[in-house]
Backbone bond lengths (Angstrom), bond angles and torsions (degrees), N, CA, C in turn:
res aa  C-N    CA-C-N  psi(-1)  N-CA   C-N-CA  omega(-1)  CA-C   N-CA-C  phi
1 X - - - 1.429 - - 1.520 110.50 -
2 X 1.312 119.37 127.09 1.479 121.35 177.83 1.526 110.22 -132.61
3 X 1.325 113.59 133.23 1.444 121.82 170.51 1.525 108.15 -135.74
4 X 1.311 117.50 127.21 1.448 119.11 176.67 1.507 107.67 -76.91
5 X 1.333 116.12 174.42 1.446 123.60 -177.49 1.502 112.62 -57.69
6 X 1.309 117.57 -40.86 1.465 123.27 -177.55 1.541 109.09 -66.27
7 X 1.371 116.90 -46.14 1.430 121.87 -179.78 1.541 111.28 -62.91
8 X 1.343 114.89 -38.88 1.473 120.67 -178.57 1.518 107.45 -68.90
9 X 1.346 118.53 -40.86 1.471 122.63 177.10 1.528 110.40 -60.26
10 X 1.277 117.57 -37.14 1.464 122.64 179.41 1.566 109.91 -63.97
11 X 1.349 115.64 -42.12 1.498 119.57 179.56 1.541 109.13 -67.24
12 X 1.358 119.24 -34.28 1.394 121.59 176.88 1.565 110.15 -64.65
13 X 1.347 115.40 -43.42 1.467 120.45 178.84 1.553 110.95 -62.15
14 X 1.292 116.29 -41.62 1.459 121.59 176.76 1.543 112.25 -61.51
15 X 1.357 115.55 -41.57 1.424 121.48 -179.76 1.539 109.24 -66.21
16 X 1.351 117.79 -40.60 1.465 120.52 178.12 1.542 108.70 -65.44
17 X 1.288 118.16 -39.88 1.510 120.54 179.22 1.531 111.63 -62.39
18 X 1.324 116.81 -27.37 1.483 120.11 -178.49 1.542 114.06 -85.01
19 X 1.323 114.85 -10.23 1.497 119.36 178.59 1.522 109.29 -66.63
20 X 1.322 117.97 146.26 1.474 119.10 172.66 1.507 113.59 -58.90
21 X 1.359 116.96 140.92 1.471 122.85 -176.21 1.548 109.37 -57.54
22 X 1.325 117.92 -41.13 1.438 119.29 -177.73 1.514 113.53 -60.56
23 X 1.376 117.22 -32.30 1.472 120.28 175.53 1.490 110.87 -70.16
24 X 1.334 118.34 -45.19 1.485 122.83 179.73 1.442 110.84 -61.60
25 X 1.336 118.89 -39.35 1.478 123.26 -178.44 1.519 111.03 -67.03
26 X 1.308 117.81 -30.51 1.449 122.35 -177.74 1.533 114.00 -83.12
27 X 1.337 114.41 -19.85 1.478 118.18 -179.47 1.532 106.34 -68.00
28 X 1.368 114.47 136.70 1.478 117.87 -176.63 1.472 110.05 -138.32
29 X 1.351 115.89 130.02 1.471 120.71 177.60 1.485 116.28 51.48
30 X 1.332 114.63 52.25 1.470 121.11 179.43 1.487 108.31 -136.03
31 X 1.329 116.56 138.51 1.488 125.03 177.90 1.534 107.04 -111.27
32 X 1.303 114.27 140.30 1.495 120.78 173.27 1.500 107.49 -103.40
33 X 1.284 118.03 129.69 1.466 121.38 -178.46 1.518 110.43 -139.81
34 X 1.292 115.91 173.77 1.469 120.22 173.92 1.538 110.91 -132.56
35 X 1.316 114.46 157.85 1.453 122.23 176.27 1.502 105.34 -149.37
36 X 1.348 115.03 155.12 1.476 116.93 176.71 1.470 112.68 -64.85
37 X 1.299 117.66 -44.39 1.505 124.65 -178.74 1.501 111.18 -140.77
38 X 1.327 118.45 157.71 1.442 120.91 169.62 1.530 111.48 -69.25
39 X 1.353 114.61 150.76 1.457 119.19 173.11 1.497 110.70 -76.51
40 X 1.324 115.99 170.68 1.463 120.15 178.13 1.506 108.36 -64.32
41 X 1.344 118.11 -38.46 1.479 121.13 175.87 1.498 115.15 -59.28
42 X 1.329 114.19 -44.24 1.471 120.60 178.31 1.550 110.07 -62.26
43 X 1.349 114.91 -44.83 1.446 117.57 -179.97 1.567 111.69 -65.48
44 X 1.333 115.57 -34.78 1.442 120.91 178.00 1.490 112.18 -66.64
45 X 1.359 120.73 -36.87 1.402 124.29 -179.69 1.531 111.74 -60.20
46 X 1.335 114.90 -31.98 1.447 120.10 -176.35 1.510 112.04 -108.77
47 X 1.326 115.08 6.85 1.452 122.83 179.03 1.528 110.32 52.91
48 X 1.317 113.94 45.47 1.492 122.13 174.10 1.511 107.80 -108.79
49 X 1.287 116.21 132.19 1.445 121.44 -178.27 1.494 114.59 -96.51
50 X 1.349 115.14 -19.73 1.409 122.65 -173.20 1.527 112.42 -103.39
51 X 1.308 118.30 113.99 1.442 120.06 -177.58 1.520 113.58 -69.07
52 X 1.296 117.13 -14.57 1.452 121.77 178.33 1.496 113.69 -86.40
53 X 1.349 118.95 -11.39 1.439 121.26 -176.77 1.511 116.43 -93.88
54 X 1.336 116.38 -15.80 1.435 121.38 -179.37 1.514 112.34 -93.68
55 X 1.346 117.40 121.66 1.474 121.07 -176.06 1.489 111.62 -95.38
56 X 1.331 119.37 -28.18 1.431 123.94 -178.15 1.509 111.87 -161.44
57 X 1.336 116.77 163.08 1.438 121.56 175.21 1.523 110.15 -148.19
58 X 1.307 115.00 145.44 1.478 122.65 172.76 1.520 105.76 -108.14
59 X 1.342 115.03 130.15 1.461 119.76 176.54 1.537 107.33 -130.99
60 X 1.333 114.61 123.41 1.457 118.22 177.73 1.574 109.20 156.21
61 X 1.310 112.69 -160.47 1.458 118.69 -177.65 1.567 106.60 -112.95
62 X 1.301 113.35 118.02 1.469 116.55 -176.81 1.528 111.41 -57.09
63 X 1.341 115.29 146.45 1.410 119.85 -176.21 1.533 115.65 -59.49
64 X 1.314 114.16 -34.58 1.498 116.90 -178.20 1.472 112.93 -69.31
65 X 1.284 119.72 -14.12 1.478 125.23 -177.46 1.548 112.73 -107.69
66 X 1.312 116.57 0.38 1.421 117.85 -174.38 1.608 111.39 -78.78
67 X 1.303 111.68 147.88 1.445 116.39 173.26 1.531 107.68 -128.63
68 X 1.266 118.53 171.36 1.484 122.00 179.27 1.511 109.98 -72.37
69 X 1.306 116.68 87.88 1.497 119.73 -178.29 1.509 109.26 -108.13
70 X 1.295 120.11 5.83 1.457 121.24 179.38 1.535 109.80 92.39
71 X 1.335 114.77 -158.52 1.480 117.92 -174.18 1.535 110.66 -73.55
72 X 1.269 114.65 132.62 1.492 122.32 176.82 1.502 111.31 -132.34
73 X 1.252 119.20 154.53 1.441 122.99 172.49 1.502 111.58 -59.69
74 X 1.287 119.66 149.85 1.459 121.25 178.89 1.537 112.47 -66.31
75 X 1.314 115.56 149.17 1.448 120.67 168.96 1.500 107.09 -64.21
76 X 1.281 119.00 167.48 1.438 123.08 -170.85 1.523 109.23 -143.43
77 X 1.295 117.34 125.12 1.481 123.88 170.13 1.511 106.84 -113.03
78 X 1.324 114.27 120.71 1.494 120.45 -178.65 1.511 108.39 -113.84
79 X 1.316 117.91 127.80 1.472 122.55 171.50 1.550 106.82 -103.31
80 X 1.321 113.94 138.29 1.439 120.89 -173.30 1.546 110.19 -101.02
81 X 1.327 114.01 111.29 1.479 122.25 -170.04 1.544 113.41 -60.95
82 X 1.337 116.86 -50.97 1.499 120.14 -173.42 1.544 110.22 -64.59
83 X 1.343 118.18 -52.35 1.500 117.65 -179.34 1.560 110.65 -59.33
84 X 1.324 117.15 -40.44 1.491 116.71 177.18 1.526 113.96 -63.87
85 X 1.251 116.51 -46.56 1.468 122.73 179.24 1.561 109.45 -61.05
86 X 1.321 115.23 -41.62 1.483 118.65 -179.28 1.568 112.95 -63.51
87 X 1.366 115.04 -22.71 1.406 117.08 -179.79 1.540 113.73 -95.95
88 X 1.294 115.49 12.94 1.498 120.38 -174.57 1.551 108.58 -119.33
89 X 1.321 111.93 150.18 1.410 120.25 173.82 1.539 113.71 -111.35
90 X 1.392 115.51 -9.21 1.476 122.84 -179.30 1.473 107.80 -153.48
91 X 1.325 113.85 166.85 1.480 120.46 174.65 1.491 109.16 -65.37
92 X 1.337 118.66 -38.24 1.467 122.63 179.80 1.536 110.23 -59.88
93 X 1.343 117.93 -42.89 1.500 124.05 178.03 1.476 108.91 -65.21
94 X 1.347 119.37 -41.40 1.491 122.86 178.82 1.485 109.97 -62.38
95 X 1.298 117.42 -43.11 1.476 121.62 -178.92 1.575 108.78 -59.86
96 X 1.346 113.78 -45.38 1.481 117.92 -179.63 1.537 109.96 -62.54
97 X 1.331 118.81 -45.01 1.466 120.24 -179.40 1.523 109.29 -65.48
98 X 1.293 119.47 -40.23 1.487 120.22 178.18 1.526 108.45 -61.88
99 X 1.318 117.18 -46.24 1.464 120.02 -179.15 1.536 110.27 -60.63
100 X 1.318 119.08 -46.02 1.455 122.39 178.89 1.527 112.76 -61.86
101 X 1.344 115.57 -44.17 1.461 121.04 -179.65 1.514 110.88 -65.95
102 X 1.337 115.80 -42.11 1.442 118.23 178.47 1.509 112.01 -61.60
103 X 1.333 117.94 -45.40 1.467 120.87 177.74 1.517 111.38 -62.46
104 X 1.301 118.97 -36.61 1.463 125.06 178.08 1.566 107.32 -61.05
105 X 1.302 117.12 -51.47 1.429 119.02 -172.58 1.543 111.22 -73.24
106 X 1.322 117.14 -30.40 1.499 120.08 174.53 1.519 108.45 -67.81
107 X 1.290 118.77 -36.21 1.453 118.93 176.27 1.511 112.40 -60.47
108 X 1.388 118.24 -34.98 1.423 120.95 174.72 1.521 109.98 -68.91
109 X 1.294 118.24 -36.63 1.489 122.88 175.11 1.526 109.05 -55.90
110 X 1.324 119.36 -37.50 1.456 122.78 -177.72 1.552 110.81 -87.41
111 X 1.309 119.74 -2.21 1.437 122.20 175.68 1.507 117.67 107.27
112 X 1.327 116.89 5.64 1.473 118.31 -179.00 1.568 109.48 -73.01
113 X 1.324 114.93 143.96 1.495 117.95 171.68 1.482 106.75 -80.02
114 X 1.304 117.15 -176.67 1.439 124.74 -177.18 1.517 115.58 -58.21
115 X 1.287 115.57 -41.47 1.493 124.39 179.14 1.568 107.44 -63.18
116 X 1.295 115.53 -50.11 1.479 121.71 179.13 1.539 112.98 -60.79
117 X 1.338 114.57 -43.74 1.467 120.86 -178.20 1.520 108.07 -65.31
118 X 1.333 119.23 -38.75 1.484 120.04 179.75 1.512 110.66 -64.86
119 X 1.319 118.64 -37.16 1.445 121.48 176.49 1.456 113.63 -64.22
120 X 1.339 116.50 -41.96 1.501 121.98 178.66 1.466 111.22 -63.10
121 X 1.298 119.09 -42.63 1.480 121.20 -174.81 1.578 112.36 -63.80
122 X 1.293 115.07 -23.40 1.483 119.16 -178.01 1.527 111.56 -84.44
123 X 1.331 117.80 -12.49 1.467 120.79 179.45 1.510 111.60 -73.74
C-alpha cells in the first residue's frame, strides 16, 4: 500500500469533513498536520520506543485546562503517514484508521485521558 504525502493529506481533509460540525466548532487554536514518522521527542513524551507503532499525537494544552494567558502557539495534532499506511491494506482501511486516529487525538485536545480517547475513536 502506498500513499504519497499529498494523497495522505487528502484523506485527512476528508476525515475532517466527516466530523460532526459541533466538534469542529468547539476546536480552538489547533492545527492538524502530518509527518512521515514521530520525532524522538514525540516518542519520548509517550514513552514509545518504536516509531512504527505511533499513529498520531496531540501536543498542546487541553481546552478544559486553559486560562486567559494571552497569545499562545496553536495546539498540534500530527498524524504519522508511514505507520498508518503500514497498518493498511487498502485506501478504505487507511481512511478509517485516519478517521479513528483523528477522533482519538481531538478527544485529547478536549481533555480526555487515554481511556476516554479510545472510547471516542470507536464511535
